[in-house]
C-alpha positions, 0 to 999 in steps of 0.5 A: 499499499502506498503512502497516499492510499494508506492515508485515505484508508486511515481517514475513512476508518477514523469514524468508527474508532472514534465514535464507538469508544466515546459512545461506550464511554458515555454509556459506562459513565451513566450506568456507573452513575446509575449503579452508584446512585442505586447502590447508595439508596440501597445503602440508605435503605439497609441503614434505615433497617438497622436503625429499626433493629437498634430502636427495637432493642432499645424499646424492648429493654425500655418495655422490660424496664417499665414492667419490672418497675411495676412488678417491684412495686407490687412485690414491695406491697405484698411483702408488707402484708401481715397475713402473708408474712405470718403464714410464711414464717410459720411455714404453713403452706395451706394458709399461705395459699389461702392468702395469696390466691386472691392476690394472684387472681387479681394481678393476673387479670389486672396486669397479666402476671403469670407467675407468683413464687414464695422462695426460702432462704435456701432457694427452695420453692415454698409455694407457687401460687400459680401452681400450688401442687408444685413445690419443694424444688430448688430454683436455679434461675440467674435472677434469684441468684443475683438477688441472693448475692447482692440482697437487692431486687433483680430482674430480667427475662429468663427461659423457663423449664416449660419453654416459656420466656418470662420477665421475672422480678425477684425481691429479698423478703425482709421482715423486722429488717432480716431476710427470711426468703424471696418473693418473685413475680413473673410475666410472659413477654408474648404481649411485647410482640404486638405492642412493639410491632405496632409501635415501630410499624415492623413485623416481629418473630420471636424464636428460641434455640432448641438446645435450650429446651426439652421437647416434652416439657415445651409441649407441656407448657404449650398445652398449659397456655392453650397454644399450639406450635410445630417443634419440627418446623425448623431445624434449630429453633422454635417460634414462640410468638409473631406479629403476623403469620405471613412472616413465618412463610419466608422465615426459612429464607431469612434465616439462611441469608442473615447468618451475620450480624450485619446481614439483611435479606430482601424479599417480595410478598407474592400475595400483595407484591409488597417489599420487605427487608428482614434482619435479626438481633440476638435474644439474650436472657438475664445472664447475658446468654443468647437463647434465641433470636428476634427477626424484624421485618420492615416494609421497604416497598417505597425505597424499592420503587424509588430505586427502580424509578431511578434506574429507569430515569437514568436509562432514559437520560442515557439514551437521550444524551447518547443520541445528542453526542452521537450526532455531535461526534459525527459532525466533529469527526467529519471535520477531523477527517478533512483536517487529517489529510494535510496533517498526515503529509506534514507528519510524513515529512517530520518522521523522515526528518526525525529518523535522519536526526536520530540516526545522526544522534546515534552515530554521534553517541557511539562515537562519543562513547568510544572516545570516552572508553578509549580515554586512559583517565577517568571521566564522569558527569554529574547532575546538580544533585550530585548523581552520576549521569555517565562514567567511562570504563577507565574510570569505573575500572579504576574504582573497581566498579562497572559503569552500570553500578555507578550510573544514576548513583550519588557518586560522592557518597560511594567513592568520596564520602570520607577523608584519609583520617576516616573523618566523614567528608559531607557532600556540601563541603566537597569542592566538586559541589561548590564548583558545580554551583559557582561555575568555575573550573577547578583542579585539585591533586591532594584528594582521595577516592575510595575503591569498591573494596574501601582501599583509598587511591590518591587522585588528581582531578579537573572539574568543568561545569556543564552550562546551557544558556548560562545555566549550570546543568551539572559538571564533568570530572576528569581524574586519574590515579597519581599513586605511582607518580607519588611513589616515584617522587618520594623515591626521588626525595629519598635518593636526593636526601641520601646523596646529600647525606653521603656528600656530608659524610664524605666531607666529614671523612676527608676532614677526619683524614686531615686531623686524625693524625694531629689529634690522636698523637696528643691524645696518646701522650695525654692518655699515657701520663694519665695512666702513670698518674693513676699508678702513682696514686692510692687516694680515691679522691685523686683517682676519680677525676683521672678516671673521668679524663681517661674515659673522655680520652677514650670517647674522643678516640672512638669519635676519631675512629668512626670519622676515619670510616668516611675517608676515601679508601684507596682500594675496595675488596669485593668478595662473593660472600653468603649473607647468612654467614656474615649474620651468623659471625655477627651473632657469635661476636654478640653472643655474651651480650645476648645471653647476659640480657636473656634475649631470644634470637629468631632467624627465618633464613630464605634458603634461596638467598644467593651469595652477594658481591659485597665488601665483606668488611663494610657489610659486617660493620653495618650488620654489627652496628644494627644488631648492637643497637638492637641488643642495647635497646633491650633492657630486659628479656626480649627478642631479636628476629632476623628474616631474609627473603628473595623477591622476584621481578621480571628483570631483577630480584631484590634481596631483603634483610629485615631486623626486628626487636622488642626494644624501647623503640625510638620517638618520631621526633628522633627518627628524622635525625638517626643518620646525622653524625654524632647524634645518639639516643644513648646516654653513656660514653659509647654513644658517639652517634656514628654507628647508623651514618657509617652503616648507611654509608657502607650499605649504600657503597654496596648498592643497598638502601636502609629503611627504619620504622619504629614506635616508642615503647614497641620496638624497631624494624630495620629493613635492608634492600639489595638489587640482585642481577639475574644471571 
């Protein structure tokens, strides 16, 4: 299909796809509105029914309270009659019957009282005025127990053994201030069915659970009251009273649809077409135990008719408005069809142009990405929030991540979140954040980034803000690892220091050569005369200054002898010797001092260490100086460890000899002066301060380096390193 035919086909087909969904949308909208309105009316109808149920419960209790007050007044009146009191106190049942018979007949006629009891203190029935032949049984009803427990009147509805539901009022019978028994009046509550039904304009059905009844006793009770009922009509309950027989016909359906407390059942009475909504509430006895249910039927014909009228009205409105909208859409869509021809033509040109731009953008993106990934330095971009917009492969690899792991993340909180001393480095203090907002270009070389395994790397970086229409949108950061450069700079500084030290020592050596003869000859003469004087005197007071002169002469001699090591030798004797043999010779020489101080020697000699081309005299003196310092640094029992190892590289091997001790250590302030001539931490006359400078000179003469690491109170480690040419 060519473009023009495609456009014409699309325009012709637009009416149906536009009009049908619009019509369906309106239909769904109105149906939803109608359904919502009907649902709200049904909710209101249910709410009204529930309110009627609540009114029934309140009015039911109100009627019971009023009748209980009446019964209580009668009981109080009867309790004051002397004839009843005398007969009860004498326990004369016949006399009590005579006195109570007339009273019961009157209250039965006037107030529908159906039960009249005289009960002993032990809760034994002394007389049923309404049924005199039956007496002597124990009354187990809740109202009586409550009156006994509290000594006050108690009332409530209770289910009798014959299945009758009765309002009972029990009053303690006090004669001369002492409780001698209890009087009880009872009134069947069936009369409430018609009264409450008429008051609330509802239908009522009272039921009792069969689990609380005995069929035989229930049948007997019905015969006594002259009524009839069918025990087997319902499975779990029997009907005790109802306001109208019409409700019994639908009671089974109501029961099956109102199992929950908040359930209602709507049905139509087929005889007159009226609509009824039924609900239920629990029938509780005086002990707050559910013994049955009361089913309440409310006529909702008006509400149901209103819901039907609402649905019909909404349907008519839907048809009318739908027709108007259909006509409107037909005209509106027709005008759209005429506009779409020109729109499609412009869209075709726009699409072709956008595809060309997208292709160019894709090619440029690939080119830029290739450039970024080819760069040897790290490059990443940030938005104004500090989130990474991109990072090249070199930068991600330098930090131990992949580009995907860092893109979109707040890079500062991942790689720049703390300083070298462990302190937190907040984002608002980071120069990158400050420069991004100031718009200036910034560079730094004294910062550290943290890799994925939390190792710091020294970096040098350049921050360049990204601007669009003079508005800062973010920044690009270029960074590189300068650890190797810093290491080379440190090595260069160390080499320069060592050169200056060697030149200084060489100057001292040349000076020593010139003055050694002139100094030693007078010293020898002075020493000889001091010794002669010591032999001639026996006085301790005279010997003391002479001995001090002798020691100082010896110290001067040691200094001159040490200086003579710096004089240039006329010849150097190089031998191929074993470092291990040299070390063993030194240990033998120092053995008396080692044993005297209880020092443990630990030797870890690498068997792969080769013989070295060394000046044996110089290296022996160097080893001796290091080990003597270690021995003298240990004041009590301790240890000295000597470890040799051969490290391999591509072109050269490295011999490493490490001397460690458990001595007193050296302070940080003194470590910078260890190789200065005449500096010594020793306080005796042997502390000339030339041992380590001589050691350094001899090691460097044999192409080695000396490194010292010490901590005051924890010991010292001296490391010698020598390059070994591969054969």
